[in-house]
C-alpha positions as MATLAB code, in Angstrom:
seq = 'MRAGKLQHRVQIERHQELVSDSGHVRKVWLPILTTRAELKEASTTEFLTGQIEGDTARAVFLIRWPVVTITTADRLDHAGQRWNITDLTEIGRRRGLEIRAEAVA';
ca = [
      27.603    5.858  -18.461;
      26.370    8.551  -15.996;
      23.204    7.548  -13.908;
      21.783   10.914  -14.200;
      20.947    9.956  -17.840;
      19.224    6.752  -17.188;
      15.768    8.415  -16.895;
      13.578    6.275  -18.659;
      12.143    2.930  -17.181;
      12.031   -0.140  -19.281;
      11.120   -3.677  -19.295;
      12.623   -6.058  -21.179;
      10.137   -9.009  -22.273;
      10.597  -12.678  -23.325;
       8.164  -14.673  -25.636;
       6.940  -17.880  -23.676;
       4.652  -20.569  -24.231;
       2.702  -21.624  -20.681;
       0.960  -24.474  -20.826;
      -1.880  -24.905  -18.303;
      -3.085  -28.212  -16.337;
      -5.593  -28.710  -19.166;
      -3.188  -28.878  -21.939;
      -4.279  -25.963  -23.609;
      -1.101  -23.877  -24.933;
      -0.950  -20.197  -24.269;
       1.554  -17.779  -25.654;
       2.549  -14.536  -23.616;
       5.407  -11.928  -23.245;
       6.983  -12.621  -19.948;
       9.009  -10.001  -18.139;
      12.673  -10.922  -17.635;
      14.251   -7.245  -16.406;
      13.284   -3.958  -15.350;
      16.116   -1.649  -15.354;
      16.642    2.218  -16.205;
      17.687    3.322  -19.766;
      19.032    6.074  -21.525;
      16.872    7.018  -24.346;
      18.894    8.437  -27.690;
      17.064    9.358  -31.060;
      18.092    7.463  -34.236;
      20.654    9.010  -36.208;
      19.809   10.981  -39.675;
      21.189    7.803  -41.786;
      18.401    5.333  -39.477;
      15.983    8.368  -39.987;
      15.858    8.375  -43.641;
      15.768    5.291  -44.414;
      12.940    4.587  -41.974;
      10.671    7.164  -44.340;
      11.745    5.251  -47.347;
      10.455    1.887  -45.390;
       7.539    3.284  -44.087;
       6.500    5.190  -40.962;
       8.435    3.108  -37.965;
       9.655    4.668  -35.547;
      12.942    4.175  -34.218;
      14.966    4.683  -31.153;
      18.245    3.691  -29.233;
      17.884    2.724  -25.430;
      21.255    2.815  -23.210;
      21.441    0.015  -20.276;
      23.833   -0.652  -17.753;
      25.034   -4.325  -18.526;
      22.275   -6.801  -17.765;
      22.295   -9.825  -15.505;
      20.246  -11.996  -17.881;
      20.981  -12.536  -21.321;
      19.221  -10.294  -23.720;
      18.803  -11.241  -27.606;
      16.532  -10.054  -30.874;
      14.061  -12.649  -30.061;
      12.971  -10.311  -26.944;
      10.974   -7.193  -27.139;
      11.308   -3.818  -25.063;
       8.195   -1.824  -23.084;
       8.741    2.034  -22.635;
       6.329    4.082  -21.083;
       3.542    1.398  -22.484;
       5.064    1.466  -25.895;
       6.426   -1.840  -27.177;
       9.590   -2.308  -29.011;
      10.973   -4.850  -31.229;
      14.923   -5.251  -30.605;
      17.104   -5.332  -33.810;
      20.228   -4.855  -33.018;
      22.480   -5.392  -30.159;
      25.732   -3.983  -29.351;
      27.981   -3.758  -26.198;
      29.458   -0.728  -24.899;
      33.180   -1.430  -23.729;
      33.897   -3.901  -21.734;
      30.165   -5.407  -20.225;
      29.691   -2.239  -18.733;
      26.723   -1.439  -20.932;
      24.380   -2.244  -23.770;
      23.066   -0.534  -26.646;
      19.799   -1.463  -27.562;
      18.339   -0.583  -31.273;
      14.680   -1.068  -31.715;
      11.745   -0.265  -33.852;
       8.074    0.289  -32.378;
       5.621   -2.275  -32.688;
       2.578   -1.141  -34.993;
];
């Protein structure tokens, strides 16, 4: 993974429940990691599948191995667009992480 290709700034967010002093529970997305990423387009197979399912935008983000654990329950924020993480794949031996995501409607 070359540093020059990590041109996009992304933020990983985790869904949390915050409880106020009055006991009111509020659900929010809190940032857990901000890093640089390489943005790759989805493959042709995924593109065709996406056309059948509907107009869901899909993308693949490549990042260096994160210091925090990322799961498919988290979401990704890139340039103001929110993405639901659908799949995570390790690159090498903890060298990087491939994040496949779908745009939030």
